[in-house]
N, C-alpha and C positions, 0 to 999 in steps of 0.2 A: 863062647856066649855073646849073643848079640847085643846085651847091654855094656859089654866091655871093649865093643869094637871088634870083637872077633865072631866072624859068621863062615859057617861051612855048609854051603848049598850048593847044588847044582841046578840048572834050569828044570830039571824034572821035580824039584823039591818045590818049586814055586807055582802055587795056585792062583789063577787069574779068575775071579769071580766074574759072572755075567753083570755088568753095570746096571742093565734093565730090570734086574731082581734084586738090586742092593737095598736095603732097608736099615737106616741107622738105628742103633740100639739092640743089636743082636750079640753083643759081646758075650754075654753071659751064656750063650749056646755053647761056647767053645772054651769053657771053663780049664778043662785039662790042658789045652794048648797054651793058655795063659801061665799056668801054674808052671809049665816047662820052660816058656820064655822068660818068666820073671823069676826063676829059680835063684840066681845069685845076685838079684837088683836090690840094693839097700833099702828101697820102700816097697818091697814085696807085699807084705800084709796090707799096707795101705792101698795100693793099687789093685789087689785082689778083692779087698772090701768094696771097692767101686764096681768092679765087674760082677761081683756075686750079688751084692746087694742094690746097686744102682747109686745115684747120687742125689741126696735130699737137698731140697731148697724150701726150708721152713718158712721163710719170708717172703716167698715169690707173690703169694697174694697181696701183699701191701704194695708191691711196686708195679702191679698192673696185669694185664692179661696177656699170655704169651701163644702165639701161634706157629706152629711147626710147618714149615713149607719145604716142598722139594724144588729146588731152583736149580734150573739147567743154565749153565753160563752161556753168555752170548757167543755167535759164531765168530770165528776168527781165522783171517787169511795169513798165511806166512810163505812168503815167496821161498822156492826151491834155492839150494846153494848153487852158485854159479858153476862149481865144480861136477854138478849132475848134467849140465847141458849137453854133453857128448855121449851120454847114456838115456837121454830122453825116452827113446823108444823101449829099450830093454826095461826100465823102472816102469813106465806105463803099463807094459804088458805083464810085468810081474804083478803090481798092483791089481789089475783087472782079473787076472787068473786066481789070486787069492780072495779077491771078493767073490768070485764065482764058486770058489770050493769052500767058502766058509770059514777060510783060515784067517781073514782078515774081515772085521766087522765095520760097515760103513754107517756112520751115524748121520742122520739128515739126508739130504738129497745130493745127487751128484750133479755137477754141471757141465 
């Protein structure tokens, strides 16, 4: 069980959702998965109540107005490891091929 630090999964078990269609607050859509994930968690009932019923903020109006924003983090540049220098052509070719066949998603523009 994941909550006990034990995970049994293969790459085929992992689902990577498309970040362009992600919307926060959709936890309740997957209640059956959460029930399984939290099966042996000590705060299972409390956590499931948040997932099923949401979270209440009864005094939120007295603290001001809240605006939900979708924020994209700023662009960042990280230099390649020096160990990659001997393989620059192979790596570049592989990245371009994967971008062309859509197995790699490119965000923003390419330089």
